[in-house]
C-alpha positions as CSV (number, residue, x, y, z in Angstrom):
1,M,20.5,9.4,16.3
2,D,16.6,9.8,16.4
3,W,14.1,6.6,16.8
4,D,13.4,7.0,12.8
5,L,17.0,6.4,11.9
6,A,17.5,3.6,14.4
7,L,14.7,1.7,13.1
8,F,15.8,2.4,9.7
9,L,19.5,1.1,10.2
10,K,18.2,-1.7,12.1
11,I,15.8,-2.7,9.6
12,N,18.2,-2.1,6.4
13,G,20.6,-3.4,8.5
14,L,19.2,-6.9,7.7
15,S,19.4,-6.6,3.8
16,G,22.2,-8.4,2.2
17,Q,22.6,-10.9,5.1
18,S,20.3,-13.8,3.3
19,A,19.7,-14.0,-0.6
20,L,16.3,-15.4,0.2
21,M,15.3,-12.6,2.4
22,D,16.4,-10.0,-0.1
23,W,14.6,-11.9,-3.0
24,F,11.6,-12.0,-1.0
25,M,11.6,-8.3,0.0
26,L,12.4,-7.1,-3.9
27,E,8.9,-9.3,-4.6
28,C,7.3,-7.5,-1.8
29,S,8.2,-4.2,-3.1
30,N,7.4,-5.0,-6.8
31,A,3.8,-3.7,-7.3
32,R,2.9,-5.9,-10.0
33,N,2.9,-8.6,-7.9
34,F,0.0,-7.0,-5.8
35,I,-1.5,-6.1,-8.9
36,V,-2.0,-9.3,-10.1
37,L,-3.3,-10.7,-6.8
38,A,-5.7,-7.7,-6.7
39,L,-6.9,-8.0,-10.5
40,V,-7.4,-11.9,-9.6
41,Y,-9.5,-11.3,-6.7
42,L,-11.4,-8.1,-8.0
43,G,-11.8,-10.9,-10.9
44,Y,-13.5,-13.3,-8.6
45,R,-15.4,-11.0,-7.1
46,S,-17.0,-9.9,-10.4
47,W,-17.8,-13.8,-11.1
48,L,-19.6,-13.6,-8.0
49,N,-21.7,-10.3,-8.6
50,W,-20.6,-8.7,-12.0
51,Q,-21.8,-5.1,-10.8
52,Q,-20.2,-5.3,-7.4
53,G,-16.9,-6.6,-8.8
54,A,-17.2,-4.3,-11.9
55,L,-17.7,-1.0,-9.4
56,A,-14.9,-2.0,-7.1
57,A,-12.2,-3.0,-9.9
58,S,-12.9,0.7,-11.5
59,V,-13.2,3.0,-8.4
60,L,-10.2,1.2,-6.6
61,G,-8.0,2.0,-9.4
62,L,-9.4,5.6,-9.7
63,T,-8.2,5.8,-5.9
64,I,-5.2,4.2,-6.4
65,G,-4.1,6.9,-9.0
66,L,-5.3,9.5,-6.5
67,S,-3.6,8.3,-3.7
68,D,-0.5,8.6,-6.1
69,F,-0.7,11.5,-7.5
70,I,-1.2,13.3,-3.5
71,G,1.8,11.3,-2.6
72,M,3.9,12.5,-5.3
73,Q,3.1,16.4,-4.5
74,L,3.4,16.0,-1.2
75,K,7.0,14.5,-1.8
76,L,7.4,17.9,-3.3
77,F,6.3,19.6,0.0
78,F,8.5,17.8,2.1
79,A,11.4,17.7,-0.2
80,R,12.9,15.3,2.6
81,P,16.1,13.2,1.0
82,R,16.1,9.4,0.7
83,P,18.3,7.6,3.0
84,C,20.8,6.3,0.0
85,Q,21.1,10.0,-0.7
86,A,21.8,11.0,3.2
87,F,23.7,8.2,4.5
88,L,26.7,6.1,2.8
89,Q,26.6,3.3,5.2
90,I,22.9,1.8,3.9
91,Q,22.6,-1.1,2.3
92,E,20.8,-0.3,-1.4
93,L,19.1,-3.0,-2.9
94,V,17.2,-1.2,-5.3
95,G,18.0,1.8,-7.1
96,C,17.9,5.0,-5.1
97,G,14.2,6.1,-6.8
98,G,13.1,9.7,-7.0
99,V,14.5,12.5,-5.7
100,F,12.4,12.6,-2.2
101,S,11.6,10.4,0.1
102,M,8.4,11.3,2.6
103,P,5.9,9.9,2.1
104,S,6.6,6.5,0.4
105,N,4.2,6.2,-2.5
106,H,4.4,2.1,-2.2
107,A,2.9,2.6,1.5
108,I,0.5,5.3,0.6
109,N,-1.1,3.0,-2.6
110,S,-1.0,-0.2,-0.5
111,A,-2.5,1.1,2.0
112,T,-5.6,2.7,-0.3
113,A,-6.2,-0.4,-1.7
114,A,-5.8,-2.3,1.9
115,A,-8.5,0.2,3.1
116,F,-10.6,0.3,0.0
117,L,-10.9,-3.7,-0.2
118,W,-11.4,-4.1,3.8
119,V,-13.9,-1.7,3.8
120,L,-16.2,-3.1,0.6
121,F,-14.8,-7.1,1.7
122,P,-14.3,-7.3,5.2
123,S,-13.3,-10.8,4.6
124,T,-10.2,-9.8,3.4
125,R,-8.7,-7.8,5.9
126,W,-5.8,-10.3,7.1
127,V,-4.9,-11.0,3.7
128,V,-4.6,-7.1,2.8
129,G,-3.2,-6.0,6.2
130,I,-0.3,-8.4,6.2
131,M,0.3,-7.5,2.5
132,M,0.5,-3.6,3.1
133,M,2.6,-4.0,6.1
134,L,4.9,-6.6,3.8
135,V,5.2,-3.5,1.1
136,G,6.2,-1.2,4.0
137,V,8.7,-3.0,5.7
138,S,10.2,-3.9,2.0
139,R,10.8,-0.2,1.4
140,I,12.6,0.1,4.8
141,Y,14.2,-3.1,4.7
142,L,15.4,-2.1,0.8
143,G,17.1,1.4,1.7
144,A,14.3,3.2,0.0
145,H,12.7,5.0,2.8
146,Y,12.7,5.8,6.7
147,P,10.4,4.4,8.8
148,T,8.3,7.4,9.2
149,D,7.8,7.9,5.5
150,V,5.9,4.4,5.3
151,L,4.0,5.4,8.5
152,A,3.3,8.5,6.7
153,G,2.3,6.8,3.6
154,W,-0.3,4.3,5.5
155,G,-1.8,6.7,7.2
156,L,-2.7,8.9,4.4
157,G,-3.3,5.7,2.3
158,A,-6.0,4.2,4.8
159,M,-7.5,7.5,5.1
160,I,-8.1,8.0,1.4
161,G,-9.0,4.0,0.9
162,M,-10.9,3.8,3.7
163,T,-13.1,7.4,2.9
164,L,-13.7,6.3,-1.0
165,G,-14.5,2.6,0.1
166,Y,-17.2,3.7,2.3
167,V,-18.6,5.9,-0.4
168,V,-18.8,2.9,-2.7
169,F,-19.9,0.8,0.0
170,R,-23.3,3.3,0.7
171,S,-23.8,3.8,-2.9
172,K,-26.8,2.6,-4.5
173,W,-24.6,0.6,-7.2
174,F,-22.9,-1.5,-4.4
175,Q,-25.3,-4.3,-3.3
176,H,-23.7,-6.3,-0.3
177,E,-25.2,-8.7,2.3
178,W,-24.9,-8.6,5.9
179,P,-23.4,-11.7,7.8
180,S,-26.9,-12.9,8.6
181,G,-27.5,-13.3,4.8
182,R,-30.2,-10.5,4.3
183,K,-29.6,-8.3,1.5
184,I,-28.9,-4.4,2.0
185,I,-28.9,-1.5,-1.2
186,G,-26.3,1.3,-0.1
């Protein structure tokens, strides 16, 4: 047995043992929960600086759409069956989902959002990093993905989010301050 399957079975083997943990992991995997938190945060950023918040929110939405599209195309390319399709002994707490597993779109999208926000608003790094980790681990716990699916999603999402976050950060429309308080533009 390779390390990917062994780690999957270890993490997924924890599911079904605690109703509280099962509920928590289902909530971590529910994209709506994180969308609401991101919208509240970006609303707050818009209240502080309307131009900055509106730019970040609109580009983040487009960036997540792009990363989701890329992830779906890669699933078709890799055509890796989901664990629920390949093994009978897993704990499956959510439906088996789409046909293919590699990469995890939940992981791609959460990493894209986390990296994008991390670049634009460095003070968010711990919160968005923890949220990204919870989303990825929940996908394994729930039986939807292998660890390598999640790792691939995190890597791809981080590249997309950091790249487009940097483009926005350096744009002339995004005003920001250095920690010293001195304003700079792009």
